[in-house]
N, C-alpha and C positions, 0 to 999 in steps of 0.2 A: 553498402549502398547509402548515398547521401539522403538527407531528409526529403529534399524535393523529389528525387527519383522514387523514394519509398512512398511518398504520398500519392504520386501518380500511379504507381503500381497498386497501391491500396484502392485507389479509385476504380481501377480496372477490375480488381478482385470483387469489390463491392457491386459493380455493374453486372459482372458475371453471376454473382449470387442473386441479384435481383431478377435477372432473366430466368435463371433456373428455379428460383423460388416461386415465380409466377406460373410454373408449369402445372402445379398440383392444385386441385380444388378440394375444399372440405366437403365430405359426403355426409348425407343425412345419417344420423345414428352414430356418427363418430364421437360426438360429445358424450353420449351416454356410455359408449364403449370405453372412452377414456376415464370416465368417472368410475366405472367398474374396475378398471385396471389400477386406479389409485388405491382402491380399497384393498387390493390384493398384493400391494407392493411388499417385498421382503428383500433381505440381503444386507451386505455391509458396504458402506461407502467410506473410503479412507482419504482423509484430508490432512495436510501437513503444511509446513512453511512458516511464514512470518508470524512472530509473536505479536506484532501490531495488529494483524488481521485476525489473530486468534480469538479475541472476544466476540467479533462478529460471527465467525464460523461456529463457535460454541453456541451462541444464541440461536443461530440458524438450525444447528443440529438438534438442539433441544426442542425447538418449536416443530420441526419436521417429524421428529420421533413421536411427539405427542399426537400428531395426526396419523402417523404410520408406525404403530408400535412394533411391527415385525421388521422394521429397518433399523440398523445400527449405524450411527454416524460417528466414526472414531476420528478425533481431531488432535493432532500433535503440533509441536512448535519447534522445528529444527532451524528456524531462521529462514529468511528468503533464499539465501544461497544454498543452504542445506536442503530446503524443500525442492528447489529446482534440480538438485542432484538426484534426489529420489524420484522426482517426476520424470526426468529424462531416462531413468533406468526402468520406468514402467512399474515402480513399486507402489505408487499412489494414484488415486483418481483425479484429485484436485490439489493444487498447491496455492497458498496465499502468498502475496508478494507486496512489499511496500515500496517497490520500484518496478519499472518495466524490465522484462527479460533482457539479458545481455547477449551479445553475439556468440560467445563461447557456449552459453547455456542453450541457445537456439540451435547451434550446430550439434550439440550433444543429443538434443531431441531428434533432429533430422537423422543423425547417424543410427539411432535406435528405432527409427520408424514411428516416432511419437508425433502425431499432429495435435495441435492445441488451438483452443479458442481463448483469446485474451478478453477478460470481462472486468471492466472497472466497476467497483462496488460502492465506493464512498470517497470523500475527501478527508484528509487527515492534516493535522499540523504537528510539527515537532515542537514540543515544549522544552524550553530551557529553564531549569529549576535550580534553586539553592535551598539550603537548610532554613527552616523558619526562624532560627535565631540570627540569621544574617540580616543585619539592619542597614547595611551600607549599599547593597546592590539591588536596585529596583529595575534597572535596565542596562543593556549592553548593546554596543554597536556591532555591526557585522564585522568590522575591522578588528574590534577587540576580541570577538570570538575567534577570528582567524589567528590573531596573535597568541591566543591560549592554545588552540588545537592544531596548528600547523606542525608538520614533522620537525622543523627546526626549533620548536619550543621545548622539545624533549630535554628534561633535566635542567632547563634554563628558566622557564616561566613557572615558578613553583610557589609564588606568594601573591596574595591579592594586591599588594602595593605595587607590583610590577604590571598589573593590568591597566590601572588608571591612577593618575596622581590624586591623592586624597583617600584612596582605598587603604584600609588598615594593614599593618604588618602582621598578617595571619597566613598560615599555610593554606595553599590552594590544593584541594584534593579532588581529582576528576573521576567522574563515572559516566560511561557512555556505552553505546551499542557495541556488541562484539563484531569481529571482522567478518563473520558469516551472516551478518544481519543486513537487510535492505535499508534499514534506518541508518546504519553506519555508512553505507554507500551514498545514500542521499545527503546526509548531513555533511560529509566530506566534500561532495560535489558542490553543494550550496554554499558552504562557508569557506572552505580552503580553495575551491576552484577545480579540484580534480578528485574523481571517485577513488576512494581508499587511501588518499593522502592524509595521514594523521600521525600525531605523536603516538608512541606505543606505551608510554608510562602512565597508564590510567587503568582503572578497574573496568573491564569490559565484560559484557554478557549479552547473550541472545535472549535472556529471560529478563524482561523489564521489571518484574517484581523484585529481583535482586538489586537492580539499580535504584529503585524506589527506597528500599531498605537502606542502601548505602548512603544516599543523600540525606535521608531522614535521621540518620544516626551520627552524621559527621558535620560539625559546625562549619568547617571551612569548605564544604563540598559545593561543587557545581556539576550538574549532569544534564543529559538530554534523552528524551524518549517520546513516544507518541502521546498526544494530548489526552487521550482517554485514561492513560495511567496516572496522569496528574489529577484529572477530574475525580478519579476514584480514590485518590489519596490526598485530597486538598488539605486535610488537617495535619499532614506530616510534611508538607512541602510548601515552598514559596515560588510563585511563578514570576519569571523575569520577562519584561517587555523587550522587544527587539527593535532597534533603530536601524533601518536600511537607508537612511538619508532623509526621511520625511518625518522624523520624530518617533518616539517609542510607541510600539503597537503590541498588544497582547493577542495571543491566538484565541479565536472564537468562531462560531459559525459565520457571523457577519463579516469579520475581517478576512476569513479564508475565501468566502464567495465573492467579496468585492475586490479581492486582489491586493488589499493593503498589508496583509501579513505575509511579507516576502523577505527572504527567499525560502522560508521553512514550511510552506504549504505544499501538499502533494496529493495525487490520487493514489488509492489503494486498489489492488486487483486480486482476482482469482484466475488461475489458468486451469482449463479443463481438458483432460485427455479426450479427444474426439471418439476414440474407440470405446472408452468407458460410457459414453452417451448412448451406446447401443443397449446398455442395461437400463430397463425402465426406471429403476429406483434412482439411478444417477441423473438421468434426463429430467425426472420430475423434481429432484432436489435442486438442480441448477436453475430450473425455471422458478422454483419457490424462492431461491436465493435472490434472484434478480428482482422478483416482484415485492419481496419484503425487505430488501436491502436498506431502503430509505428509513423505514420505521425502526428496524432493529439496530441499524448503525447509529441512529440518533440516541436510542435508548442506552447504548453502551459507550457513548461519548464521542462519536464521530459525526461527520457532516454528510447528510444524505445528498445524493446527486439530484440535480434538477430533473424534472419529468421529461424534458426534451432529450436529455442524455440517456435516461433509462429506456426510452422508446427506441433509441438507436442501438442500445446494448441488446435489447430483446431481438432486434433484427439480426444482429451479429450471430446470436445463438441459433435463431430459426434458420438462417441461411448458411449456417456452418462456415462463417468467414474465419479462416484460420490465419495464424501468424500474428505478429505484433503491429499494432497501429503506430508504434514508436520506432519501427525499423530495427528492433532488437539492438538498440544502442544503450540500454541501461538507463541510469538516472538522467533525467532532463529537468533542469530547474526552471520554474516559472511557467511550465506548460499547463494550460487549462484545457480540460476535455472538450468544452464547448468549442473552443477555437480549433482544436485538432479535428473534430468531426465536421466543423464548418468547412475546413480545408478539404477534407475527404469528399464532402458533398459537392463542393465546387469542382473537384477533379472528376467526379462521377458525371456531372452535367457536361463538363468539357469533353468527356470521352464519348458522349452520345451522338 
């Protein structure tokens, strides 16, 4: 389905959800009943997926367990692709993703009768980093990054002197996301121009801590991973500014939200199994996740969503709007959630 058709369809789904959502009224006493239910929550919630989303989910789990000691929130990190496999098989309740769901993953969910709600939780930026002893590389252009990471660079671009005239004759050693990682998918789409198009002769891992260690211990290293992992290891790494044609820009809250850090800024997601929401502890945890995403995401190094987007995300959960707002097309570079939801809202009005 093309983006235009997907957006019109989403507008229709959103309108249907609005009409259905308006059928129920909150009755007196519901609030106190809900309060009592919160106190009695128990059970186990299984979360997996993206290592980029992991720090947010871990923080959410800890905070939620503090309020509900009888609930266990188990958080794993199989990577975005690995998480979607488990999710489609019904093995987990929630999966984190550093890119939107792909068509094959959506099809696997459908085949197994798994309905899901896509919930954006924060913005992230991919940080390009080098070893702190690297004195020559303060910035790289997008074309230089493509020259380094494109499939045809395999075995050929192996020295810093080949990246830019004036760079020293030093071995270039690369560290990046593993092939089951949503970060790998997004980086290759943004830099090379095609998802999963990458040279294979680099040290890859779905565990970002392994990549941090590799870059921090290797003088000629260049690597990439989520900004939070740089911010948590600033003493071991050097951040590289990215020039997309308008001068070098470093990732930060300001440059992500104003759109100047491109093309390596992206939204992060959790995907929730609709059937799992029938369990009170899961429903309460997802509500808690959305309400606290801004604060806790910022605390662990990500960029909280604007209030206007959070309000729309709450509606998606309350109305059980299923499927992907991105049309199950995987990584999409340069998409801002505000723009996407504005388009959805326009489609909804047009359908009325």
